[in-house]
PDB file of N, CA, C and O in Angstrom:
ATOM      1  N   MET A   1      98.562 121.655 123.848  1.00  0.00           N
ATOM      2  CA  MET A   1      97.412 121.274 123.156  1.00  0.00           C
ATOM      3  C   MET A   1      97.587 120.548 121.650  1.00  0.00           C
ATOM      4  O   MET A   1      98.378 120.975 120.810  1.00  0.00           O
ATOM      5  N   SER A   2      97.024 119.790 121.517  1.00  0.00           N
ATOM      6  CA  SER A   2      97.513 119.020 120.092  1.00  0.00           C
ATOM      7  C   SER A   2      95.899 118.903 119.064  1.00  0.00           C
ATOM      8  O   SER A   2      94.847 118.347 119.381  1.00  0.00           O
ATOM      9  N   ASN A   3      96.223 119.604 117.875  1.00  0.00           N
ATOM     10  CA  ASN A   3      95.012 118.910 117.233  1.00  0.00           C
ATOM     11  C   ASN A   3      95.286 118.264 116.273  1.00  0.00           C
ATOM     12  O   ASN A   3      96.201 118.686 115.565  1.00  0.00           O
ATOM     13  N   SER A   4      94.549 116.922 115.875  1.00  0.00           N
ATOM     14  CA  SER A   4      94.537 115.889 115.477  1.00  0.00           C
ATOM     15  C   SER A   4      93.514 116.283 114.338  1.00  0.00           C
ATOM     16  O   SER A   4      92.530 117.017 114.443  1.00  0.00           O
ATOM     17  N   THR A   5      94.037 115.544 113.103  1.00  0.00           N
ATOM     18  CA  THR A   5      93.421 115.764 112.197  1.00  0.00           C
ATOM     19  C   THR A   5      92.882 114.196 111.427  1.00  0.00           C
ATOM     20  O   THR A   5      93.339 113.069 111.616  1.00  0.00           O
ATOM     21  N   ALA A   6      91.845 114.604 110.590  1.00  0.00           N
ATOM     22  CA  ALA A   6      91.268 112.960 110.394  1.00  0.00           C
ATOM     23  C   ALA A   6      92.054 112.433 108.803  1.00  0.00           C
ATOM     24  O   ALA A   6      91.968 111.392 108.152  1.00  0.00           O
ATOM     25  N   GLY A   7      92.647 113.431 108.648  1.00  0.00           N
ATOM     26  CA  GLY A   7      93.386 112.831 107.145  1.00  0.00           C
ATOM     27  C   GLY A   7      92.535 112.225 105.988  1.00  0.00           C
ATOM     28  O   GLY A   7      92.857 111.157 105.469  1.00  0.00           O
ATOM     29  N   THR A   8      91.200 113.092 105.514  1.00  0.00           N
ATOM     30  CA  THR A   8      90.361 112.516 105.083  1.00  0.00           C
ATOM     31  C   THR A   8      90.676 112.995 103.458  1.00  0.00           C
ATOM     32  O   THR A   8      89.994 112.601 102.512  1.00  0.00           O
ATOM     33  N   GLU A   9      91.851 113.927 103.331  1.00  0.00           N
ATOM     34  CA  GLU A   9      92.448 113.921 101.748  1.00  0.00           C
ATOM     35  C   GLU A   9      92.989 113.090 100.960  1.00  0.00           C
ATOM     36  O   GLU A   9      94.127 112.684 101.192  1.00  0.00           O
ATOM     37  N   LYS A  10      92.211 112.635  99.769  1.00  0.00           N
ATOM     38  CA  LYS A  10      92.634 111.834  99.145  1.00  0.00           C
ATOM     39  C   LYS A  10      93.031 112.020  97.911  1.00  0.00           C
ATOM     40  O   LYS A  10      92.506 112.801  97.118  1.00  0.00           O
ATOM     41  N   ARG A  11      94.213 111.127  97.645  1.00  0.00           N
ATOM     42  CA  ARG A  11      95.146 111.428  96.368  1.00  0.00           C
ATOM     43  C   ARG A  11      95.018 110.349  95.797  1.00  0.00           C
ATOM     44  O   ARG A  11      94.699 109.302  96.360  1.00  0.00           O
ATOM     45  N   LYS A  12      95.276 110.499  94.490  1.00  0.00           N
ATOM     46  CA  LYS A  12      95.537 109.196  93.565  1.00  0.00           C
ATOM     47  C   LYS A  12      96.754 108.850  92.831  1.00  0.00           C
ATOM     48  O   LYS A  12      97.427 109.807  92.448  1.00  0.00           O
ATOM     49  N   ALA A  13      97.158 107.703  92.565  1.00  0.00           N
ATOM     50  CA  ALA A  13      98.246 107.282  92.307  1.00  0.00           C
ATOM     51  C   ALA A  13      98.690 107.782  90.630  1.00  0.00           C
ATOM     52  O   ALA A  13      99.895 107.775  90.378  1.00  0.00           O
ATOM     53  N   GLY A  14      97.902 108.123  89.729  1.00  0.00           N
ATOM     54  CA  GLY A  14      98.214 109.011  88.883  1.00  0.00           C
ATOM     55  C   GLY A  14      99.099 108.538  87.824  1.00  0.00           C
ATOM     56  O   GLY A  14      98.737 107.416  87.470  1.00  0.00           O
ATOM     57  N   LEU A  15     100.260 109.012  87.091  1.00  0.00           N
ATOM     58  CA  LEU A  15     101.003 107.924  86.523  1.00  0.00           C
ATOM     59  C   LEU A  15     101.871 106.988  86.962  1.00  0.00           C
ATOM     60  O   LEU A  15     102.532 106.303  86.182  1.00  0.00           O
ATOM     61  N   PHE A  16     101.944 106.874  88.369  1.00  0.00           N
ATOM     62  CA  PHE A  16     102.522 106.127  89.078  1.00  0.00           C
ATOM     63  C   PHE A  16     101.844 104.510  89.328  1.00  0.00           C
ATOM     64  O   PHE A  16     102.272 103.450  89.785  1.00  0.00           O
ATOM     65  N   ASP A  17     100.819 104.894  88.870  1.00  0.00           N
ATOM     66  CA  ASP A  17      99.606 103.461  88.652  1.00  0.00           C
ATOM     67  C   ASP A  17     100.024 102.550  87.159  1.00  0.00           C
ATOM     68  O   ASP A  17      99.977 102.756  85.946  1.00  0.00           O
ATOM     69  N   ILE A  18     100.512 101.274  88.224  1.00  0.00           N
ATOM     70  CA  ILE A  18     101.072  99.905  87.345  1.00  0.00           C
ATOM     71  C   ILE A  18     100.281 100.070  86.344  1.00  0.00           C
ATOM     72  O   ILE A  18     100.938 100.518  85.404  1.00  0.00           O
ATOM     73  N   ARG A  19      99.138  99.922  86.062  1.00  0.00           N
ATOM     74  CA  ARG A  19      98.463  99.871  84.803  1.00  0.00           C
ATOM     75  C   ARG A  19      98.806 100.949  84.057  1.00  0.00           C
ATOM     76  O   ARG A  19      98.809 100.651  82.863  1.00  0.00           O
ATOM     77  N   ILE A  20      99.085 102.035  84.255  1.00  0.00           N
ATOM     78  CA  ILE A  20      99.848 103.346  83.352  1.00  0.00           C
ATOM     79  C   ILE A  20     100.817 102.463  82.553  1.00  0.00           C
ATOM     80  O   ILE A  20     100.660 102.022  81.414  1.00  0.00           O
ATOM     81  N   ILE A  21     101.891 102.293  83.424  1.00  0.00           N
ATOM     82  CA  ILE A  21     103.269 101.697  82.873  1.00  0.00           C
ATOM     83  C   ILE A  21     103.073 100.681  82.076  1.00  0.00           C
ATOM     84  O   ILE A  21     103.595 100.825  80.971  1.00  0.00           O
ATOM     85  N   ILE A  22     102.351  99.440  82.291  1.00  0.00           N
ATOM     86  CA  ILE A  22     102.111  98.481  81.542  1.00  0.00           C
ATOM     87  C   ILE A  22     101.414  99.103  80.112  1.00  0.00           C
ATOM     88  O   ILE A  22     101.674  98.736  78.965  1.00  0.00           O
ATOM     89  N   ALA A  23     100.462 100.143  80.531  1.00  0.00           N
ATOM     90  CA  ALA A  23      99.740  99.970  78.985  1.00  0.00           C
ATOM     91  C   ALA A  23     100.809 101.006  78.047  1.00  0.00           C
ATOM     92  O   ALA A  23     100.835 101.120  76.821  1.00  0.00           O
ATOM     93  N   SER A  24     101.596 101.646  78.991  1.00  0.00           N
ATOM     94  CA  SER A  24     102.650 102.252  77.863  1.00  0.00           C
ATOM     95  C   SER A  24     103.890 101.577  77.376  1.00  0.00           C
ATOM     96  O   SER A  24     104.568 102.077  76.478  1.00  0.00           O
ATOM     97  N   LEU A  25     104.148 100.625  77.864  1.00  0.00           N
ATOM     98  CA  LEU A  25     105.240  99.882  76.995  1.00  0.00           C
ATOM     99  C   LEU A  25     104.698  99.062  76.477  1.00  0.00           C
ATOM    100  O   LEU A  25     105.386  98.744  75.508  1.00  0.00           O
ATOM    101  N   ILE A  26     103.346  98.159  76.550  1.00  0.00           N
ATOM    102  CA  ILE A  26     102.754  97.753  75.408  1.00  0.00           C
ATOM    103  C   ILE A  26     102.172  98.323  74.195  1.00  0.00           C
ATOM    104  O   ILE A  26     102.051  97.733  73.121  1.00  0.00           O
ATOM    105  N   GLY A  27     101.824  99.520  74.462  1.00  0.00           N
ATOM    106  CA  GLY A  27     101.529 100.437  73.185  1.00  0.00           C
ATOM    107  C   GLY A  27     102.238 100.901  72.606  1.00  0.00           C
ATOM    108  O   GLY A  27     101.855 101.157  71.464  1.00  0.00           O
ATOM    109  N   VAL A  28     103.736 101.324  72.979  1.00  0.00           N
ATOM    110  CA  VAL A  28     105.003 101.506  72.283  1.00  0.00           C
ATOM    111  C   VAL A  28     105.253 100.271  71.620  1.00  0.00           C
ATOM    112  O   VAL A  28     105.267 100.302  70.390  1.00  0.00           O
ATOM    113  N   TYR A  29     105.507  98.904  72.357  1.00  0.00           N
ATOM    114  CA  TYR A  29     105.405  98.106  71.504  1.00  0.00           C
ATOM    115  C   TYR A  29     104.791  97.956  70.138  1.00  0.00           C
ATOM    116  O   TYR A  29     105.452  97.749  69.121  1.00  0.00           O
ATOM    117  N   GLY A  30     103.485  98.073  70.185  1.00  0.00           N
ATOM    118  CA  GLY A  30     102.194  97.999  69.595  1.00  0.00           C
ATOM    119  C   GLY A  30     102.304  99.286  68.272  1.00  0.00           C
ATOM    120  O   GLY A  30     101.845  99.150  67.138  1.00  0.00           O
ATOM    121  N   VAL A  31     102.954 100.370  68.742  1.00  0.00           N
ATOM    122  CA  VAL A  31     103.326 100.694  67.511  1.00  0.00           C
ATOM    123  C   VAL A  31     104.106 100.729  66.690  1.00  0.00           C
ATOM    124  O   VAL A  31     103.934 101.131  65.540  1.00  0.00           O
ATOM    125  N   ILE A  32     105.671 100.055  67.458  1.00  0.00           N
ATOM    126  CA  ILE A  32     106.815  99.495  66.694  1.00  0.00           C
ATOM    127  C   ILE A  32     106.419  98.642  65.830  1.00  0.00           C
ATOM    128  O   ILE A  32     106.625  98.604  64.617  1.00  0.00           O
ATOM    129  N   LEU A  33     105.525  97.580  66.868  1.00  0.00           N
ATOM    130  CA  LEU A  33     104.947  96.537  65.492  1.00  0.00           C
ATOM    131  C   LEU A  33     104.085  97.046  64.070  1.00  0.00           C
ATOM    132  O   LEU A  33     104.357  96.730  62.912  1.00  0.00           O
ATOM    133  N   VAL A  34     103.305  97.662  64.398  1.00  0.00           N
ATOM    134  CA  VAL A  34     102.646  98.407  63.570  1.00  0.00           C
ATOM    135  C   VAL A  34     103.402  99.147  62.338  1.00  0.00           C
ATOM    136  O   VAL A  34     103.082  98.890  61.178  1.00  0.00           O
ATOM    137  N   LEU A  35     104.344 100.008  62.633  1.00  0.00           N
ATOM    138  CA  LEU A  35     105.088 100.451  61.709  1.00  0.00           C
ATOM    139  C   LEU A  35     106.276  99.948  60.815  1.00  0.00           C
ATOM    140  O   LEU A  35     106.813 100.352  59.783  1.00  0.00           O
ATOM    141  N   THR A  36     106.509  98.527  61.957  1.00  0.00           N
ATOM    142  CA  THR A  36     107.281  97.532  61.119  1.00  0.00           C
ATOM    143  C   THR A  36     106.544  97.153  60.000  1.00  0.00           C
ATOM    144  O   THR A  36     106.841  97.471  58.848  1.00  0.00           O
ATOM    145  N   GLY A  37     105.591  96.480  60.325  1.00  0.00           N
ATOM    146  CA  GLY A  37     104.371  95.340  59.541  1.00  0.00           C
ATOM    147  C   GLY A  37     103.848  96.665  58.294  1.00  0.00           C
ATOM    148  O   GLY A  37     103.592  96.106  57.228  1.00  0.00           O
ATOM    149  N   LEU A  38     103.715  97.679  58.238  1.00  0.00           N
ATOM    150  CA  LEU A  38     103.604  98.986  56.981  1.00  0.00           C
ATOM    151  C   LEU A  38     104.852  99.221  56.505  1.00  0.00           C
ATOM    152  O   LEU A  38     104.804  99.905  55.483  1.00  0.00           O
ATOM    153  N   LEU A  39     105.830  98.958  56.803  1.00  0.00           N
ATOM    154  CA  LEU A  39     106.995  99.274  55.961  1.00  0.00           C
ATOM    155  C   LEU A  39     107.567  98.372  55.854  1.00  0.00           C
ATOM    156  O   LEU A  39     108.785  98.551  55.846  1.00  0.00           O
ATOM    157  N   SER A  40     107.073  96.916  55.712  1.00  0.00           N
ATOM    158  CA  SER A  40     108.010  95.407  55.646  1.00  0.00           C
ATOM    159  C   SER A  40     108.046  95.137  54.229  1.00  0.00           C
ATOM    160  O   SER A  40     107.042  95.640  53.724  1.00  0.00           O
ATOM    161  N   SER A  41     108.518  94.761  53.665  1.00  0.00           N
ATOM    162  CA  SER A  41     108.092  94.057  52.270  1.00  0.00           C
ATOM    163  C   SER A  41     107.120  93.050  52.224  1.00  0.00           C
ATOM    164  O   SER A  41     106.716  92.425  53.204  1.00  0.00           O
ATOM    165  N   GLU A  42     106.688  92.879  50.853  1.00  0.00           N
ATOM    166  CA  GLU A  42     105.755  91.765  50.240  1.00  0.00           C
ATOM    167  C   GLU A  42     106.235  90.418  50.449  1.00  0.00           C
ATOM    168  O   GLU A  42     105.362  89.557  50.551  1.00  0.00           O
ATOM    169  N   ALA A  43     107.279  90.106  50.523  1.00  0.00           N
ATOM    170  CA  ALA A  43     108.052  89.008  50.618  1.00  0.00           C
ATOM    171  C   ALA A  43     107.761  88.323  52.219  1.00  0.00           C
ATOM    172  O   ALA A  43     107.348  87.192  52.477  1.00  0.00           O
ATOM    173  N   GLN A  44     108.139  89.454  53.187  1.00  0.00           N
ATOM    174  CA  GLN A  44     107.579  88.689  54.489  1.00  0.00           C
ATOM    175  C   GLN A  44     106.213  88.763  54.895  1.00  0.00           C
ATOM    176  O   GLN A  44     105.770  88.402  55.985  1.00  0.00           O
ATOM    177  N   ALA A  45     105.508  89.311  53.836  1.00  0.00           N
ATOM    178  CA  ALA A  45     104.358  88.673  54.429  1.00  0.00           C
ATOM    179  C   ALA A  45     103.504  87.330  53.614  1.00  0.00           C
ATOM    180  O   ALA A  45     102.502  86.719  53.984  1.00  0.00           O
ATOM    181  N   GLU A  46     104.448  87.146  52.221  1.00  0.00           N
ATOM    182  CA  GLU A  46     104.019  86.014  51.929  1.00  0.00           C
ATOM    183  C   GLU A  46     104.743  84.832  52.773  1.00  0.00           C
ATOM    184  O   GLU A  46     104.520  83.685  52.386  1.00  0.00           O
ATOM    185  N   LYS A  47     105.475  84.991  53.740  1.00  0.00           N
ATOM    186  CA  LYS A  47     106.263  84.024  54.376  1.00  0.00           C
ATOM    187  C   LYS A  47     105.097  83.589  55.225  1.00  0.00           C
ATOM    188  O   LYS A  47     104.856  82.387  55.340  1.00  0.00           O
ATOM    189  N   ALA A  48     104.220  84.677  55.941  1.00  0.00           N
ATOM    190  CA  ALA A  48     103.172  84.093  56.730  1.00  0.00           C
ATOM    191  C   ALA A  48     101.913  83.942  56.083  1.00  0.00           C
ATOM    192  O   ALA A  48     100.974  84.510  56.642  1.00  0.00           O
ATOM    193  N   ALA A  49     101.641  83.243  54.920  1.00  0.00           N
ATOM    194  CA  ALA A  49     100.782  82.448  54.156  1.00  0.00           C
ATOM    195  C   ALA A  49     100.085  84.043  53.668  1.00  0.00           C
ATOM    196  O   ALA A  49      98.940  83.753  53.321  1.00  0.00           O
ATOM    197  N   GLY A  50     100.254  85.425  53.510  1.00  0.00           N
ATOM    198  CA  GLY A  50      99.768  86.141  53.044  1.00  0.00           C
ATOM    199  C   GLY A  50      99.311  87.549  54.046  1.00  0.00           C
ATOM    200  O   GLY A  50      98.889  88.641  53.668  1.00  0.00           O
ATOM    201  N   LEU A  51      99.570  87.060  55.414  1.00  0.00           N
ATOM    202  CA  LEU A  51      98.700  88.105  56.080  1.00  0.00           C
ATOM    203  C   LEU A  51      99.950  88.582  57.181  1.00  0.00           C
ATOM    204  O   LEU A  51     100.857  87.907  57.667  1.00  0.00           O
ATOM    205  N   ASN A  52      99.706  89.597  57.305  1.00  0.00           N
ATOM    206  CA  ASN A  52     100.852  90.846  57.668  1.00  0.00           C
ATOM    207  C   ASN A  52     100.436  90.447  59.310  1.00  0.00           C
ATOM    208  O   ASN A  52      99.387  90.900  59.769  1.00  0.00           O
ATOM    209  N   ILE A  53     101.276  89.627  60.101  1.00  0.00           N
ATOM    210  CA  ILE A  53     101.003  89.108  61.553  1.00  0.00           C
ATOM    211  C   ILE A  53     101.468  90.329  62.313  1.00  0.00           C
ATOM    212  O   ILE A  53     100.954  90.570  63.405  1.00  0.00           O
ATOM    213  N   ASN A  54     102.535  91.226  61.745  1.00  0.00           N
ATOM    214  CA  ASN A  54     103.221  92.593  62.637  1.00  0.00           C
ATOM    215  C   ASN A  54     101.918  93.881  62.747  1.00  0.00           C
ATOM    216  O   ASN A  54     101.639  94.709  63.614  1.00  0.00           O
ATOM    217  N   VAL A  55     101.602  93.695  62.010  1.00  0.00           N
ATOM    218  CA  VAL A  55     100.380  94.742  62.289  1.00  0.00           C
ATOM    219  C   VAL A  55      99.148  94.340  62.866  1.00  0.00           C
ATOM    220  O   VAL A  55      98.388  95.195  63.322  1.00  0.00           O
ATOM    221  N   LEU A  56      98.774  92.738  62.906  1.00  0.00           N
ATOM    222  CA  LEU A  56      97.821  92.732  63.427  1.00  0.00           C
ATOM    223  C   LEU A  56      97.911  92.491  65.011  1.00  0.00           C
ATOM    224  O   LEU A  56      96.983  92.618  65.810  1.00  0.00           O
ATOM    225  N   ALA A  57      99.392  92.071  65.320  1.00  0.00           N
ATOM    226  CA  ALA A  57      99.463  92.143  66.467  1.00  0.00           C
ATOM    227  C   ALA A  57      99.820  93.261  67.524  1.00  0.00           C
ATOM    228  O   ALA A  57      99.748  93.425  68.742  1.00  0.00           O
ATOM    229  N   GLY A  58     100.398  94.187  65.990  1.00  0.00           N
ATOM    230  CA  GLY A  58     100.142  95.508  66.669  1.00  0.00           C
ATOM    231  C   GLY A  58      99.119  96.374  67.293  1.00  0.00           C
ATOM    232  O   GLY A  58      99.150  96.947  68.382  1.00  0.00           O
ATOM    233  N   ILE A  59      98.223  96.351  66.395  1.00  0.00           N
ATOM    234  CA  ILE A  59      97.151  96.737  66.516  1.00  0.00           C
ATOM    235  C   ILE A  59      96.369  96.326  67.956  1.00  0.00           C
ATOM    236  O   ILE A  59      95.845  97.151  68.705  1.00  0.00           O
ATOM    237  N   VAL A  60      96.410  94.782  68.188  1.00  0.00           N
ATOM    238  CA  VAL A  60      96.001  94.227  69.157  1.00  0.00           C
ATOM    239  C   VAL A  60      96.521  94.194  70.773  1.00  0.00           C
ATOM    240  O   VAL A  60      96.062  93.833  71.856  1.00  0.00           O
ATOM    241  N   MET A  61      97.913  94.869  70.186  1.00  0.00           N
ATOM    242  CA  MET A  61      99.054  95.449  71.857  1.00  0.00           C
ATOM    243  C   MET A  61      98.130  96.956  71.805  1.00  0.00           C
ATOM    244  O   MET A  61      97.877  97.277  72.966  1.00  0.00           O
ATOM    245  N   ILE A  62      97.595  97.897  70.867  1.00  0.00           N
ATOM    246  CA  ILE A  62      97.474  99.230  71.094  1.00  0.00           C
ATOM    247  C   ILE A  62      95.850  98.986  71.567  1.00  0.00           C
ATOM    248  O   ILE A  62      95.377  99.969  72.137  1.00  0.00           O
ATOM    249  N   LEU A  63      95.176  98.137  71.456  1.00  0.00           N
ATOM    250  CA  LEU A  63      93.739  97.785  72.125  1.00  0.00           C
ATOM    251  C   LEU A  63      94.123  97.392  73.299  1.00  0.00           C
ATOM    252  O   LEU A  63      93.587  97.953  74.254  1.00  0.00           O
ATOM    253  N   PHE A  64      94.908  96.578  73.508  1.00  0.00           N
ATOM    254  CA  PHE A  64      94.896  96.150  75.189  1.00  0.00           C
ATOM    255  C   PHE A  64      95.630  97.374  75.531  1.00  0.00           C
ATOM    256  O   PHE A  64      95.299  97.596  76.696  1.00  0.00           O
ATOM    257  N   ALA A  65      96.568  98.428  75.096  1.00  0.00           N
ATOM    258  CA  ALA A  65      96.962  99.534  75.966  1.00  0.00           C
ATOM    259  C   ALA A  65      95.898 100.356  76.587  1.00  0.00           C
ATOM    260  O   ALA A  65      95.617 100.729  77.726  1.00  0.00           O
ATOM    261  N   ALA A  66      95.255 100.536  74.990  1.00  0.00           N
ATOM    262  CA  ALA A  66      93.924 101.416  75.450  1.00  0.00           C
ATOM    263  C   ALA A  66      93.010 101.168  76.552  1.00  0.00           C
ATOM    264  O   ALA A  66      92.508 102.053  77.245  1.00  0.00           O
ATOM    265  N   SER A  67      92.741  99.392  76.730  1.00  0.00           N
ATOM    266  CA  SER A  67      91.606  99.044  77.764  1.00  0.00           C
ATOM    267  C   SER A  67      92.511  99.503  79.066  1.00  0.00           C
ATOM    268  O   SER A  67      92.045 100.317  79.862  1.00  0.00           O
ATOM    269  N   PHE A  68      93.919  98.901  79.256  1.00  0.00           N
ATOM    270  CA  PHE A  68      94.121  99.260  80.710  1.00  0.00           C
ATOM    271  C   PHE A  68      94.338 100.958  80.688  1.00  0.00           C
ATOM    272  O   PHE A  68      94.134 101.407  81.816  1.00  0.00           O
ATOM    273  N   VAL A  69      94.597 101.719  79.974  1.00  0.00           N
ATOM    274  CA  VAL A  69      94.168 103.159  80.410  1.00  0.00           C
ATOM    275  C   VAL A  69      92.707 103.479  80.677  1.00  0.00           C
ATOM    276  O   VAL A  69      92.340 104.259  81.556  1.00  0.00           O
ATOM    277  N   THR A  70      91.926 102.838  79.880  1.00  0.00           N
ATOM    278  CA  THR A  70      90.468 103.101  80.019  1.00  0.00           C
ATOM    279  C   THR A  70      90.070 102.599  81.519  1.00  0.00           C
ATOM    280  O   THR A  70      89.194 103.146  82.189  1.00  0.00           O
ATOM    281  N   TRP A  71      90.939 101.338  82.004  1.00  0.00           N
ATOM    282  CA  TRP A  71      90.570 100.732  83.338  1.00  0.00           C
ATOM    283  C   TRP A  71      91.079 101.750  84.183  1.00  0.00           C
ATOM    284  O   TRP A  71      90.265 102.245  84.962  1.00  0.00           O
ATOM    285  N   ALA A  72      91.934 102.060  84.199  1.00  0.00           N
ATOM    286  CA  ALA A  72      92.868 102.972  85.152  1.00  0.00           C
ATOM    287  C   ALA A  72      92.224 104.351  85.303  1.00  0.00           C
ATOM    288  O   ALA A  72      92.427 105.056  86.291  1.00  0.00           O
ATOM    289  N   TRP A  73      91.489 104.680  84.349  1.00  0.00           N
ATOM    290  CA  TRP A  73      90.693 106.461  84.174  1.00  0.00           C
ATOM    291  C   TRP A  73      89.697 106.059  85.000  1.00  0.00           C
ATOM    292  O   TRP A  73      89.416 106.600  86.069  1.00  0.00           O
ATOM    293  N   LEU A  74      88.965 104.783  84.352  1.00  0.00           N
ATOM    294  CA  LEU A  74      87.592 104.753  85.252  1.00  0.00           C
ATOM    295  C   LEU A  74      87.474 104.287  86.710  1.00  0.00           C
ATOM    296  O   LEU A  74      86.529 104.571  87.447  1.00  0.00           O
ATOM    297  N   ARG A  75      88.533 103.542  87.044  1.00  0.00           N
ATOM    298  CA  ARG A  75      88.775 103.266  88.517  1.00  0.00           C
ATOM    299  C   ARG A  75      90.365 103.482  89.201  1.00  0.00           C
ATOM    300  O   ARG A  75      91.033 102.574  89.696  1.00  0.00           O
ATOM    301  N   PRO A  76      90.675 104.581  89.115  1.00  0.00           N
ATOM    302  CA  PRO A  76      91.718 105.115  89.964  1.00  0.00           C
ATOM    303  C   PRO A  76      91.932 104.220  91.018  1.00  0.00           C
ATOM    304  O   PRO A  76      91.039 103.516  91.488  1.00  0.00           O
ATOM    305  N   ILE A  77      93.441 104.231  91.515  1.00  0.00           N
ATOM    306  CA  ILE A  77      93.789 103.817  93.103  1.00  0.00           C
ATOM    307  C   ILE A  77      94.157 105.218  93.370  1.00  0.00           C
ATOM    308  O   ILE A  77      94.786 106.104  92.790  1.00  0.00           O
ATOM    309  N   VAL A  78      93.181 104.988  95.057  1.00  0.00           N
ATOM    310  CA  VAL A  78      93.247 105.940  95.603  1.00  0.00           C
ATOM    311  C   VAL A  78      94.156 105.930  97.094  1.00  0.00           C
ATOM    312  O   VAL A  78      93.750 105.445  98.151  1.00  0.00           O
ATOM    313  N   VAL A  79      95.218 106.463  96.918  1.00  0.00           N
ATOM    314  CA  VAL A  79      96.666 106.294  97.894  1.00  0.00           C
ATOM    315  C   VAL A  79      95.966 107.230  99.328  1.00  0.00           C
ATOM    316  O   VAL A  79      95.585 108.400  99.376  1.00  0.00           O
ATOM    317  N   PRO A  80      95.998 106.228 100.328  1.00  0.00           N
ATOM    318  CA  PRO A  80      95.552 106.981 101.690  1.00  0.00           C
ATOM    319  C   PRO A  80      96.488 107.747 101.865  1.00  0.00           C
ATOM    320  O   PRO A  80      97.551 107.484 101.302  1.00  0.00           O
ATOM    321  N   THR A  81      96.374 108.952 102.715  1.00  0.00           N
ATOM    322  CA  THR A  81      96.932 109.544 103.640  1.00  0.00           C
ATOM    323  C   THR A  81      97.010 109.413 105.192  1.00  0.00           C
ATOM    324  O   THR A  81      96.049 109.284 105.951  1.00  0.00           O
ATOM    325  N   GLU A  82      98.107 109.461 105.467  1.00  0.00           N
ATOM    326  CA  GLU A  82      98.733 109.264 107.015  1.00  0.00           C
ATOM    327  C   GLU A  82      97.967 110.804 107.583  1.00  0.00           C
ATOM    328  O   GLU A  82      98.118 111.939 107.132  1.00  0.00           O
ATOM    329  N   PRO A  83      97.045 110.285 108.824  1.00  0.00           N
ATOM    330  CA  PRO A  83      96.563 111.493 109.604  1.00  0.00           C
ATOM    331  C   PRO A  83      97.764 112.014 110.293  1.00  0.00           C
ATOM    332  O   PRO A  83      98.636 111.177 110.526  1.00  0.00           O
ATOM    333  N   LYS A  84      97.989 113.293 110.683  1.00  0.00           N
ATOM    334  CA  LYS A  84      98.721 114.534 110.902  1.00  0.00           C
ATOM    335  C   LYS A  84      98.378 114.855 112.329  1.00  0.00           C
ATOM    336  O   LYS A  84      97.367 114.487 112.927  1.00  0.00           O
ATOM    337  N   GLU A  85      99.276 115.527 112.750  1.00  0.00           N
ATOM    338  CA  GLU A  85      98.916 115.792 114.335  1.00  0.00           C
ATOM    339  C   GLU A  85      99.651 117.176 114.245  1.00  0.00           C
ATOM    340  O   GLU A  85     100.588 117.306 113.457  1.00  0.00           O
ATOM    341  N   THR A  86      99.189 118.325 115.132  1.00  0.00           N
ATOM    342  CA  THR A  86      99.734 119.463 114.970  1.00  0.00           C
ATOM    343  C   THR A  86     100.396 119.662 116.111  1.00  0.00           C
ATOM    344  O   THR A  86      99.536 119.619 116.990  1.00  0.00           O
ATOM    345  N   ARG A  87     101.439 119.856 116.592  1.00  0.00           N
ATOM    346  CA  ARG A  87     102.239 120.059 117.781  1.00  0.00           C
ATOM    347  C   ARG A  87     102.201 121.385 118.083  1.00  0.00           C
ATOM    348  O   ARG A  87     102.028 122.280 117.256  1.00  0.00           O
ATOM    349  N   GLU A  88     102.394 121.559 119.505  1.00  0.00           N
ATOM    350  CA  GLU A  88     102.006 123.044 120.249  1.00  0.00           C
ATOM    351  C   GLU A  88     103.060 124.003 119.321  1.00  0.00           C
ATOM    352  O   GLU A  88     102.599 125.136 119.179  1.00  0.00           O
ATOM    353  N   ASP A  89     104.164 123.830 118.763  1.00  0.00           N
ATOM    354  CA  ASP A  89     104.557 124.836 118.010  1.00  0.00           C
ATOM    355  C   ASP A  89     104.144 124.972 116.751  1.00  0.00           C
ATOM    356  O   ASP A  89     104.672 125.871 116.096  1.00  0.00           O
ATOM    357  N   GLY A  90     103.385 124.350 116.281  1.00  0.00           N
ATOM    358  CA  GLY A  90     102.755 124.486 114.478  1.00  0.00           C
ATOM    359  C   GLY A  90     103.275 123.649 113.522  1.00  0.00           C
ATOM    360  O   GLY A  90     103.153 123.798 112.306  1.00  0.00           O
ATOM    361  N   VAL A  91     104.019 122.521 114.250  1.00  0.00           N
ATOM    362  CA  VAL A  91     104.668 121.903 113.095  1.00  0.00           C
ATOM    363  C   VAL A  91     103.859 120.515 113.028  1.00  0.00           C
ATOM    364  O   VAL A  91     103.672 119.821 114.028  1.00  0.00           O
ATOM    365  N   ASP A  92     103.337 120.141 111.568  1.00  0.00           N
ATOM    366  CA  ASP A  92     102.756 118.759 111.566  1.00  0.00           C
ATOM    367  C   ASP A  92     103.705 117.649 111.483  1.00  0.00           C
ATOM    368  O   ASP A  92     104.682 117.816 110.753  1.00  0.00           O
ATOM    369  N   ARG A  93     103.594 116.683 112.030  1.00  0.00           N
ATOM    370  CA  ARG A  93     104.103 115.400 111.938  1.00  0.00           C
ATOM    371  C   ARG A  93     103.082 114.092 111.928  1.00  0.00           C
ATOM    372  O   ARG A  93     102.090 113.904 112.631  1.00  0.00           O
ATOM    373  N   PRO A  94     103.616 113.309 110.968  1.00  0.00           N
ATOM    374  CA  PRO A  94     102.808 111.951 111.056  1.00  0.00           C
ATOM    375  C   PRO A  94     102.346 111.535 112.487  1.00  0.00           C
ATOM    376  O   PRO A  94     103.173 111.832 113.348  1.00  0.00           O
ATOM    377  N   VAL A  95     101.192 110.902 112.955  1.00  0.00           N
ATOM    378  CA  VAL A  95     100.891 110.120 113.789  1.00  0.00           C
ATOM    379  C   VAL A  95     101.617 108.641 113.834  1.00  0.00           C
ATOM    380  O   VAL A  95     101.514 107.679 113.072  1.00  0.00           O
ATOM    381  N   PRO A  96     102.467 108.865 115.149  1.00  0.00           N
ATOM    382  CA  PRO A  96     102.542 107.103 115.524  1.00  0.00           C
ATOM    383  C   PRO A  96     101.854 105.880 115.208  1.00  0.00           C
ATOM    384  O   PRO A  96     102.233 104.815 115.695  1.00  0.00           O
TER     385      PRO A  96
END
């Protein structure tokens, strides 16, 4: 006699969601650009017509990363689980 379960258990991708990975990379680069822009000299800002482009680009990158994290939090990816079948000896195995 074998019992088959429907496999209704749902799991989320969590940290393995590609949106979280992209947000982490873009966010780290954004923080580095903001720090670089804040610690740079006035001479470098004068090269860009008085605009500190590193700070602005870093802020945009941080906002982009925050939007990706928000998107992943609001609409998580649900990973389907494989239904399992219990054999007579009590061992669960995936249904082929």
